[in-house]
C-alpha positions as CSV (number, residue, x, y, z in Angstrom):
1,X,4.3,9.2,-3.8
2,X,6.8,8.9,-1.0
3,X,10.3,7.6,-2.1
4,X,13.0,5.9,-0.1
5,X,16.1,7.9,0.8
6,X,18.1,5.9,-1.8
7,X,15.6,6.6,-4.6
8,X,15.5,10.3,-3.6
9,X,19.3,10.5,-3.8
10,X,19.3,9.0,-7.3
11,X,16.5,11.3,-8.4
12,X,18.2,14.4,-7.0
13,X,21.6,13.4,-8.5
14,X,19.9,13.5,-11.9
15,X,18.5,17.0,-11.4
16,X,14.9,16.0,-10.4
17,X,12.9,17.9,-7.9
18,X,9.4,17.4,-6.5
19,X,8.3,20.6,-8.2
20,X,9.6,19.5,-11.6
21,X,7.0,19.7,-14.4
22,X,7.6,19.4,-18.1
23,X,4.9,21.2,-20.1
24,X,2.3,18.6,-21.0
25,X,1.4,20.1,-24.3
26,X,4.9,19.9,-25.6
27,X,5.0,16.2,-24.6
28,X,1.7,15.5,-26.3
29,X,2.8,17.2,-29.5
30,X,6.1,15.3,-29.6
31,X,4.4,11.9,-29.1
32,X,1.6,12.6,-31.6
33,X,4.1,13.8,-34.2
34,X,5.9,10.5,-33.9
35,X,2.6,8.6,-34.3
36,X,2.0,7.6,-30.7
37,X,-1.2,8.1,-28.8
38,X,-0.3,10.2,-25.7
39,X,-2.7,9.4,-22.8
40,X,-3.1,10.8,-19.3
41,X,-1.1,8.0,-17.5
42,X,2.0,8.4,-19.7
43,X,1.8,12.1,-19.7
44,X,1.5,12.2,-15.9
45,X,4.8,10.2,-15.7
46,X,6.6,12.2,-18.4
47,X,5.7,15.6,-16.9
48,X,7.8,14.5,-13.9
49,X,10.6,12.5,-15.4
50,X,11.0,13.3,-19.2
51,X,14.5,14.2,-20.2
52,X,16.2,12.6,-17.2
53,X,18.6,9.8,-17.1
54,X,19.6,7.8,-14.0
55,X,22.5,5.6,-12.8
56,X,21.6,3.3,-10.0
57,X,23.1,0.3,-8.1
58,X,22.7,-3.1,-9.8
59,X,23.7,-6.7,-9.1
60,X,23.1,-7.5,-12.8
61,X,26.4,-5.9,-14.1
62,X,30.0,-6.4,-13.1
63,X,30.5,-2.7,-12.4
64,X,27.5,-2.7,-10.0
65,X,25.7,0.0,-12.0
66,X,22.6,0.1,-14.2
67,X,21.0,3.0,-16.1
68,X,17.6,4.1,-17.3
69,X,16.3,7.2,-19.1
70,X,13.1,8.8,-19.9
71,X,14.2,10.9,-22.9
72,X,11.4,11.0,-25.5
73,X,13.7,11.9,-28.4
74,X,15.9,8.9,-27.7
75,X,13.1,6.4,-27.2
76,X,11.0,7.6,-30.1
77,X,14.0,6.9,-32.3
78,X,14.1,3.3,-31.0
79,X,10.4,2.4,-31.2
80,X,8.3,1.3,-34.1
81,X,4.7,2.6,-34.0
82,X,3.4,-0.6,-35.5
83,X,5.1,-2.6,-32.7
84,X,3.6,-0.5,-30.0
85,X,0.1,-0.9,-31.7
86,X,0.7,-4.7,-31.8
87,X,1.9,-4.9,-28.2
88,X,-1.1,-2.7,-27.1
89,X,-3.5,-5.1,-28.6
90,X,-1.7,-8.0,-27.0
91,X,-1.7,-6.7,-23.5
92,X,-5.2,-5.1,-23.7
93,X,-4.3,-1.5,-23.1
94,X,-3.1,1.4,-25.3
95,X,0.7,1.7,-24.7
96,X,2.8,4.8,-25.0
97,X,6.6,4.6,-25.0
98,X,8.4,6.7,-22.3
99,X,12.0,5.5,-21.9
100,X,14.5,2.7,-21.6
101,X,15.8,0.6,-18.7
102,X,18.6,-1.9,-18.3
103,X,21.2,0.1,-20.1
104,X,18.9,0.7,-23.0
105,X,18.1,-3.0,-23.6
106,X,14.4,-2.7,-22.7
107,X,11.8,-0.2,-23.8
108,X,9.4,1.2,-21.2
109,X,5.8,1.8,-22.2
110,X,2.9,2.9,-20.0
111,X,-0.6,1.6,-20.5
112,X,-3.6,3.8,-20.7
113,X,-4.8,1.8,-17.6
114,X,-1.7,2.8,-15.7
115,X,0.2,-0.5,-15.9
116,X,3.9,-0.1,-16.8
117,X,5.5,-2.6,-19.2
118,X,8.9,-3.2,-20.6
119,X,9.8,-5.1,-23.7
120,X,12.9,-6.6,-25.2
121,X,12.4,-8.9,-28.1
122,X,10.6,-11.3,-27.9
123,X,9.5,-10.6,-24.3
124,X,7.0,-8.3,-22.7
125,X,7.1,-7.8,-18.9
126,X,4.6,-6.2,-16.6
127,X,6.8,-4.1,-14.3
128,X,4.3,-2.4,-12.1
129,X,0.5,-2.1,-11.8
130,X,0.5,1.7,-11.4
131,X,2.5,4.6,-12.8
132,X,3.2,5.9,-9.2
133,X,5.3,2.8,-8.4
134,X,7.3,2.9,-11.6
135,X,10.3,5.2,-10.9
136,X,11.0,3.6,-7.5
137,X,10.7,0.2,-9.0
138,X,13.2,0.9,-11.8
139,X,15.7,2.7,-9.5
140,X,15.7,-0.1,-7.0
141,X,16.0,-2.8,-9.7
142,X,12.6,-4.3,-8.9
143,X,11.7,-7.6,-10.5
144,X,9.0,-7.7,-13.1
145,X,5.6,-9.0,-11.9
146,X,5.3,-11.3,-14.9
147,X,7.2,-11.8,-18.2
148,X,5.6,-13.4,-21.3
149,X,7.0,-14.3,-24.7
150,X,5.3,-12.2,-27.3
151,X,4.0,-14.2,-30.3
152,X,1.4,-11.8,-31.6
153,X,-1.4,-13.3,-29.5
154,X,-3.1,-11.8,-26.5
155,X,-1.1,-12.1,-23.3
156,X,-2.6,-12.4,-19.8
157,X,-1.0,-10.5,-17.0
158,X,-3.8,-11.2,-14.4
């Protein structure tokens, strides 16, 4: 994936490098121990970005800054396994939590099919259709492709 100069600057400020790789087995073990199903799409993202937090420009907040993080220990403590299972059934793909966006107000979960979702009660939003787009999307404050109110029924994001 090629990133814009602004995205690269934000990534590098957080300590990220293109060579960065978190051992996949450690990620798999942490997710499984918490009751989540680690799958290749989520693990591919986490091997590059797990443990990092980012501050980026934002028009949403008075101070002009927004934050996001991909710290498994923090997100696992915020997410209920049953909720992830329910949301997975609703969107039609197995979800795995990977982080938080919007100053911790939205959980990020990656689908087994590669789609990236966020949720904040009672809404689920399709953020990107592929994992490769996700980090640039979040750091440039991209808009969700679609947002739906979650009521326990299947949701269409076609």
